[in-house]
Biotite code that builds the C-alpha atoms (Angstrom):
import biotite.structure as struc

atoms = struc.array([
    struc.Atom([12.564, -60.005, -26.645], chain_id="A", res_id=1, res_name="MET", atom_name="CA", element="C"),
    struc.Atom([9.063, -59.748, -27.957], chain_id="A", res_id=2, res_name="SER", atom_name="CA", element="C"),
    struc.Atom([10.089, -58.256, -31.284], chain_id="A", res_id=3, res_name="SER", atom_name="CA", element="C"),
    struc.Atom([12.342, -61.230, -32.098], chain_id="A", res_id=4, res_name="GLU", atom_name="CA", element="C"),
    struc.Atom([9.374, -63.585, -31.815], chain_id="A", res_id=5, res_name="ILE", atom_name="CA", element="C"),
    struc.Atom([7.443, -61.469, -34.339], chain_id="A", res_id=6, res_name="LYS", atom_name="CA", element="C"),
    struc.Atom([10.236, -61.698, -36.907], chain_id="A", res_id=7, res_name="PHE", atom_name="CA", element="C"),
    struc.Atom([10.823, -65.448, -36.547], chain_id="A", res_id=8, res_name="LYS", atom_name="CA", element="C"),
    struc.Atom([7.325, -66.216, -37.804], chain_id="A", res_id=9, res_name="ALA", atom_name="CA", element="C"),
    struc.Atom([7.503, -63.584, -40.552], chain_id="A", res_id=10, res_name="HIS", atom_name="CA", element="C"),
    struc.Atom([7.400, -65.035, -44.044], chain_id="A", res_id=11, res_name="GLU", atom_name="CA", element="C"),
    struc.Atom([7.082, -62.815, -47.075], chain_id="A", res_id=12, res_name="ASN", atom_name="CA", element="C"),
    struc.Atom([5.571, -64.318, -50.239], chain_id="A", res_id=13, res_name="THR", atom_name="CA", element="C"),
    struc.Atom([4.796, -62.676, -53.562], chain_id="A", res_id=14, res_name="ASP", atom_name="CA", element="C"),
    struc.Atom([2.186, -63.959, -56.025], chain_id="A", res_id=15, res_name="VAL", atom_name="CA", element="C"),
    struc.Atom([3.381, -64.078, -59.609], chain_id="A", res_id=16, res_name="LEU", atom_name="CA", element="C"),
    struc.Atom([1.275, -63.499, -62.735], chain_id="A", res_id=17, res_name="ASP", atom_name="CA", element="C"),
    struc.Atom([0.722, -67.219, -63.291], chain_id="A", res_id=18, res_name="ASP", atom_name="CA", element="C"),
    struc.Atom([-0.735, -67.689, -59.791], chain_id="A", res_id=19, res_name="GLY", atom_name="CA", element="C"),
    struc.Atom([2.348, -69.300, -58.268], chain_id="A", res_id=20, res_name="LYS", atom_name="CA", element="C"),
    struc.Atom([3.800, -67.894, -55.100], chain_id="A", res_id=21, res_name="SER", atom_name="CA", element="C"),
    struc.Atom([7.483, -67.266, -54.705], chain_id="A", res_id=22, res_name="GLU", atom_name="CA", element="C"),
    struc.Atom([9.294, -66.509, -51.464], chain_id="A", res_id=23, res_name="LYS", atom_name="CA", element="C"),
    struc.Atom([10.994, -63.151, -51.650], chain_id="A", res_id=24, res_name="SER", atom_name="CA", element="C"),
    struc.Atom([14.259, -62.427, -49.961], chain_id="A", res_id=25, res_name="ARG", atom_name="CA", element="C"),
    struc.Atom([14.127, -60.981, -46.494], chain_id="A", res_id=26, res_name="VAL", atom_name="CA", element="C"),
    struc.Atom([16.322, -57.929, -46.144], chain_id="A", res_id=27, res_name="ARG", atom_name="CA", element="C"),
    struc.Atom([18.371, -58.194, -42.981], chain_id="A", res_id=28, res_name="LEU", atom_name="CA", element="C"),
    struc.Atom([18.946, -54.449, -42.734], chain_id="A", res_id=29, res_name="THR", atom_name="CA", element="C"),
    struc.Atom([15.192, -53.810, -42.898], chain_id="A", res_id=30, res_name="GLU", atom_name="CA", element="C"),
    struc.Atom([14.548, -56.314, -40.126], chain_id="A", res_id=31, res_name="LEU", atom_name="CA", element="C"),
    struc.Atom([17.324, -54.864, -37.982], chain_id="A", res_id=32, res_name="LEU", atom_name="CA", element="C"),
    struc.Atom([15.979, -51.335, -38.414], chain_id="A", res_id=33, res_name="SER", atom_name="CA", element="C"),
    struc.Atom([12.504, -52.511, -37.382], chain_id="A", res_id=34, res_name="ARG", atom_name="CA", element="C"),
    struc.Atom([14.017, -54.255, -34.368], chain_id="A", res_id=35, res_name="LEU", atom_name="CA", element="C"),
    struc.Atom([15.877, -51.097, -33.354], chain_id="A", res_id=36, res_name="ASN", atom_name="CA", element="C"),
    struc.Atom([12.695, -49.030, -33.686], chain_id="A", res_id=37, res_name="GLU", atom_name="CA", element="C"),
    struc.Atom([10.829, -51.507, -31.470], chain_id="A", res_id=38, res_name="GLU", atom_name="CA", element="C"),
    struc.Atom([13.621, -51.321, -28.888], chain_id="A", res_id=39, res_name="LYS", atom_name="CA", element="C"),
    struc.Atom([13.487, -47.514, -28.863], chain_id="A", res_id=40, res_name="LYS", atom_name="CA", element="C"),
    struc.Atom([9.715, -47.522, -28.363], chain_id="A", res_id=41, res_name="LYS", atom_name="CA", element="C"),
    struc.Atom([9.975, -50.086, -25.579], chain_id="A", res_id=42, res_name="GLU", atom_name="CA", element="C"),
    struc.Atom([12.794, -48.190, -23.866], chain_id="A", res_id=43, res_name="ARG", atom_name="CA", element="C"),
    struc.Atom([10.827, -44.916, -24.025], chain_id="A", res_id=44, res_name="ASN", atom_name="CA", element="C"),
    struc.Atom([7.728, -46.527, -22.552], chain_id="A", res_id=45, res_name="SER", atom_name="CA", element="C"),
    struc.Atom([9.824, -48.097, -19.768], chain_id="A", res_id=46, res_name="ASN", atom_name="CA", element="C"),
    struc.Atom([11.355, -44.721, -18.935], chain_id="A", res_id=47, res_name="ILE", atom_name="CA", element="C"),
    struc.Atom([7.931, -43.076, -18.854], chain_id="A", res_id=48, res_name="ALA", atom_name="CA", element="C"),
    struc.Atom([6.590, -45.793, -16.560], chain_id="A", res_id=49, res_name="LEU", atom_name="CA", element="C"),
    struc.Atom([9.589, -45.459, -14.241], chain_id="A", res_id=50, res_name="SER", atom_name="CA", element="C"),
    struc.Atom([9.211, -41.679, -14.035], chain_id="A", res_id=51, res_name="VAL", atom_name="CA", element="C"),
    struc.Atom([5.506, -42.062, -13.245], chain_id="A", res_id=52, res_name="ALA", atom_name="CA", element="C"),
    struc.Atom([6.245, -44.592, -10.486], chain_id="A", res_id=53, res_name="ALA", atom_name="CA", element="C"),
    struc.Atom([8.961, -42.432, -8.899], chain_id="A", res_id=54, res_name="VAL", atom_name="CA", element="C"),
    struc.Atom([6.684, -39.391, -9.062], chain_id="A", res_id=55, res_name="SER", atom_name="CA", element="C"),
    struc.Atom([3.836, -41.274, -7.399], chain_id="A", res_id=56, res_name="ALA", atom_name="CA", element="C"),
    struc.Atom([6.110, -42.472, -4.580], chain_id="A", res_id=57, res_name="VAL", atom_name="CA", element="C"),
    struc.Atom([7.475, -38.936, -4.103], chain_id="A", res_id=58, res_name="THR", atom_name="CA", element="C"),
    struc.Atom([4.011, -37.372, -3.948], chain_id="A", res_id=59, res_name="VAL", atom_name="CA", element="C"),
    struc.Atom([2.842, -40.063, -1.548], chain_id="A", res_id=60, res_name="PHE", atom_name="CA", element="C"),
    struc.Atom([5.884, -39.457, 0.678], chain_id="A", res_id=61, res_name="GLY", atom_name="CA", element="C"),
    struc.Atom([5.282, -35.702, 0.708], chain_id="A", res_id=62, res_name="ILE", atom_name="CA", element="C"),
    struc.Atom([1.631, -36.222, 1.641], chain_id="A", res_id=63, res_name="ILE", atom_name="CA", element="C"),
    struc.Atom([2.599, -38.560, 4.483], chain_id="A", res_id=64, res_name="LEU", atom_name="CA", element="C"),
    struc.Atom([5.174, -36.117, 5.846], chain_id="A", res_id=65, res_name="SER", atom_name="CA", element="C"),
    struc.Atom([2.616, -33.328, 6.199], chain_id="A", res_id=66, res_name="LEU", atom_name="CA", element="C"),
])
């Protein structure tokens, strides 16, 4: 899945007042919610593409049958 690759390379760092950087904790629930949102968007775009393809084939078939 493409969204898993994005999260593997994700590293969150915070800069402190003295200039040092400290790794902050990654919240698993936040990452899972982002992953679920990505899946929903991908599923919706796949459905839309499928409907468009079926519609195009149907219209083409109707035109050929005339």
